[in-house]
C-alpha positions, 0 to 999 in steps of 0.5 A: 482539429485537436483541441487539448484544455489544462486547468492549473490550480494554485494553492498555496503550495502546488498545483492541480488538473481541475476536469470539466464537466460533461453535459448530457445530451447533445444536439451534435449534428444537423443536416438541414439543407442537403444537397438537391430536395431536403424533403425526407432528407433532413435529420438532426443526430443526438450524442450522450456526452453523460457519463451514464446511459440515458433513456430519451423514450418520452422525450421531444425534439421541438421545432418550429414552436412544436413538440415533435414526438419520436417514434423508435425505427431500430436500435434503442431508445437508451443511448449508452454513454458515448453512443449516438442516435439520428433523428430523420423525417423520413426513415426510408429516404434516409437509409437510401441516403446512407445505406450502411447504417445500423445504429439508432434511428428514430422517425420524427415530423419536421421540417427545419429552416434552410437560412436557420432556426431554433431547435431543441432536444426536450425531458418533458418541458426541461430543455436539454440541448439547444441550438439556434442555428444559421445557414451563415454557419456553412453546410447551405445546400453543399451536401455537408452537415454542421458538426459540433467541434467540442460536446463539451461546450456550448452552441455558439457559432465559434462550436460549429464547423461544416463537416469534411465530408459530404453527406455528414458523419451520421452515427460516427465521430464529427469529421471536425474532431475525428481520428476514428478508423473507417472500414474499408472494403478494398475492391479485388479485381482479377486481371489477365495479362502479359505484364504484372498488374498492379489492380488495387492500392488501399491505404489504411487506417482511413479516417472517413468513408469519402472518395479517397483515402484520409489520414489522421497523425497521432498526436504526439508519436509516429502514425503506422500506414499500411500500404495494400495492394492487389498483384496479377500475373497472367502465368502465375503469382509465384513468377512475382519476385518484388513488390515495392512501395515508395512514400516521400523517397522511403521504399517498403517492401510489400510481402505476400499476405494472402493468395486470392488465386492461382493469378492474385494476391495480396501484398502488404507492408508498412511505413510511419510517418512523424505526427510533424509532417506537413499536412496535405497530400501524400504520393503512393507508387506500387511497383511489382516485378516478376521473374523476366523483370517485367514490371508495372507501376500504379500510383495512388494518393492520400492526404495527410490530415491537419493536427493541433494539439499541444502537451502541457506538462506542469511541475510543482508550484511553491509560492512559499509564504509570502508578506504583503506589500509592494516589493513582496513578489516572488519570480520562478520557473514554474517548470510548465512546459507547452509542446506542439505535438501536432503538425500545424502552429499553435498559439495558447488561449489564457486566463484564469480566476481569482484567487481566494480564501474563502472571505477575501479574493485576490485579483487574478491581474496581481498574477503574472505569466510569460513564455519563453523569453516574452515580457511578463503580463497580467492574467485575465478572466476573459480569455487572452491569445498568447502569440507564441506561435508555436512551430510544429516539429520533432521537439518544438515546446515553450516555457511558461512561468508565473510571477505573483504579488500578494497586494498590501492588506490582503487577509491572512490564509490559504488562496486558490485558484486556476489557470486555463489553457487551450490551443487554438490554430494560429 
């Protein structure tokens, strides 16, 4: 799912966005209990969440109270920003498990505990990132990995989940929050028959290199899907007069893109799915018809994945010059609109900081919020769940209003604070 976090900074007159600072190298994925024999098949993925390249050539893996050395097998010990490195306990076994892996591979001597343990990546004696994982987090002997949901957050249980795909995603964005495209190699089969043949169907972009096709929606906009099919005819491919794909009763004409041989060609067409189309399994039928009105239909399916995403737009807040006391409050629509741009029901987690002028504070509980027509509630430093239950659709939005109270005796001056809102699944 895609979580979006937005911070509103309440100045005397304006609202600004605050960006959360990034961590450096983080432990991003753990294969601690493979399906079958563990020995030689365990690995740990590092991710560079820093703005600059990071040299880990002198670093250690701390596991089982031992500082394990790191030996480069392939790639580079300097990890570029937004890139990955895999630490394995046996590089030969890893490359047999993942024959297409061509990223940075580092060998070390370790054995991960299947019930859980405390592991760290260290720069000399400094602990860079540590995870105290447990089998209760998932991925216990089912062929999946533990994947970090948000590299900017900590290593508590709620920021880890087991991978959506078997084998995990070494060297790639984690499947629990990834919409990256995977390379697909179609299988072309030359079948000669008395009627047209739909030899293979491919749906792209395909998010994961697992069996079948998985399509990730685009937040707030349409997702273009390409349907391609290998069509055959025993007499001549020129005898094919039409190729039509059908998805959700929507017919898409596939045109010849590439001739493979006298008897086969690739046909291709495109269609769009909305960001608010419901997640689930969709059927794609492809029908080929020749000039003798003979036809054949073949079918495949793809999974339209869940997408948690909201868009928060904010206008300018001007509380003006307020007088202290019980009756000196200001209520007004601050122009903030929250829209669900995903395809699952969304809620908002909201919290704030105290307002301060450098010497004195105004407690955050003096700032009240409401969504839509709900009643005003005081903000808190601890996150609160605003049950807005924002459904998904072409236009699913709600407004947020604020009310500020200045306590009696508050010192004069300009006060600043912040509000943090995070999208969460219903």
